[in-house]
C-alpha positions in Angstrom: -8.2 -7.0 30.6 -4.6 -9.3 29.8 -3.6 -9.1 26.2 -1.3 -11.9 25.6 1.4 -10.9 22.6 0.9 -13.3 19.0 3.2 -14.4 16.5 2.4 -12.0 13.5 2.0 -14.5 9.9 5.2 -13.8 7.7 3.8 -11.6 5.1 6.3 -8.4 5.4 6.1 -5.4 3.3 8.8 -3.2 2.0 9.9 -0.3 -0.2 12.3 -3.1 -2.2 13.6 -7.4 -1.8 16.9 -8.0 -3.3 17.3 -11.7 -3.7 20.8 -12.8 -3.7 22.0 -15.5 -6.8 23.6 -18.6 -5.6 22.4 -18.6 -1.6 19.1 -17.4 -2.2 19.6 -15.1 0.7 16.9 -12.1 0.4 17.3 -8.3 1.9 14.7 -6.2 2.6 15.1 -2.6 1.9 12.7 0.1 3.7 10.0 -2.3 5.7 6.9 -0.9 7.3 4.0 -1.3 8.4 1.4 1.2 7.0 1.0 3.9 5.0 1.0 7.8 5.7 -1.7 9.9 3.3 -1.4 13.4 3.0 -4.6 13.2 1.7 -7.2 11.2 -0.1 -7.4 9.4 -2.7 -4.0 8.3 -2.1 -1.6 6.3 -4.7 0.7 4.3 -2.5 3.8 3.7 -4.4 5.1 0.2 -6.1 6.1 -2.0 -2.9 6.9 -5.2 -1.8 5.0 -8.3 0.1 7.2 -11.2 0.9 5.2 -14.4 2.6 7.1 -17.5 4.2 5.0 -20.5 3.2 5.9 -24.2 3.9 4.5 -27.7 4.7 4.4 -28.0 0.6 4.5 -31.3 -0.5 7.1 -32.1 -3.2 5.0 -32.6 -6.5 7.3 -31.6 -9.1 4.9 -29.1 -10.4 4.7 -25.3 -9.9 2.7 -24.0 -7.2 0.4 -20.9 -8.0 0.4 -18.2 -5.7 -2.0 -14.9 -5.5 -1.4 -12.2 -3.1 -4.5 -9.4 -3.2 -4.8 -6.0 -1.5 -8.4 -6.2 -0.3 -11.1 -3.5 1.4 -11.1 -5.0 4.9 -14.6 -6.1 5.6 -16.1 -6.1 1.9 -13.3 -8.2 0.1 -13.7 -5.7 -2.7 -10.1 -6.2 -4.8 -7.5 -3.3 -5.0 -4.5 -4.8 -6.2 -3.4 -8.2 -7.4 -0.4 -10.2 -8.4 -0.2 -13.6 -9.3 2.7 -16.5 -9.8 4.1 -19.6 -9.2 6.1 -21.5 -6.7 8.7 -23.5 -8.5 10.4 -26.2 -6.3 13.4 -27.3 -6.2 13.8 -31.0 -6.4 15.4 -31.0 -3.3 12.7 -29.5 -1.1 10.8 -31.2 1.9 7.6 -30.6 3.9 9.4 -29.0 6.3 11.1 -26.3 4.2 10.2 -22.6 4.2 10.1 -21.0 0.5 10.3 -17.4 0.2 8.2 -15.8 -2.2 8.4 -12.4 -3.0 6.1 -10.3 -4.8 6.3 -6.6 -6.4 3.2 -4.8 -6.6 2.7 -1.8 -8.7 1.2 1.8 -7.3 -2.1 1.0 -5.7 -5.0 4.0 -5.0 -6.6 4.0 -1.8 -9.5 6.4 -1.7 -9.9 6.2 1.8 -8.2 5.7 5.5 -8.8 2.3 7.1 -7.6 -1.2 7.5 -7.3 -3.0 4.3 -6.4 -7.2 4.2 -3.4 -8.6 2.5 -4.3 -12.2 1.6 -2.2 -15.0 0.6 -4.0 -17.5 -2.2 -1.9 -20.9 -2.7 -3.7 -22.8 -5.7 -6.9 -20.0 -5.5 -7.3 -21.2 -1.4 -6.5 -19.0 1.2 -3.9 -19.9 3.3 -3.3 -16.3 5.4 -3.4 -12.3 5.6 -2.7 -9.0 7.6 -3.9 -6.4 8.1 -2.4 -3.0 6.0 -3.7 -0.1 7.1 -3.6 3.3 5.6 -3.6 6.4 7.7 -4.2 9.9 7.0 -1.8 12.4 8.7 -1.2 16.3 7.6 1.7 18.5 7.9 0.3 19.6 11.9 0.4 15.8 12.6 3.4 15.8 11.5 4.9 19.1 13.1 3.8 18.0 16.4 5.4 14.5 16.1 8.7 16.4 16.0 7.7 18.8 18.8 7.3 15.7 21.0 10.5 13.7 20.3 
């Protein structure tokens, strides 16, 4: 079976995101793709979700954005944050907006796949998986011995 790589949508998880004043550059600290949980229920600490959004017409109004963490398959929402994008007057449709939202501690009752869904004007525009994996001290020890 041939498997071709695909480019992941620009939905990035990190421990911290810093936006530089003046240049609007962002620095992401501690980026990750999954949480490793020693037990369940597991409460993940605060984290940031950075999304890159383009093809936004310059309308002069704020654009509402919501990001949700959902139980994959059921759509049950575990956590949700909302805000808006305020575009500068120089914005063009081809420009890319970097949108950063912070999530507080979130409880996961079981390991598995969760979906991080991005909505603009209450319409989903993309999602990516967030895996919560179960680990134990023996799993961690075994990994270290194999390195």
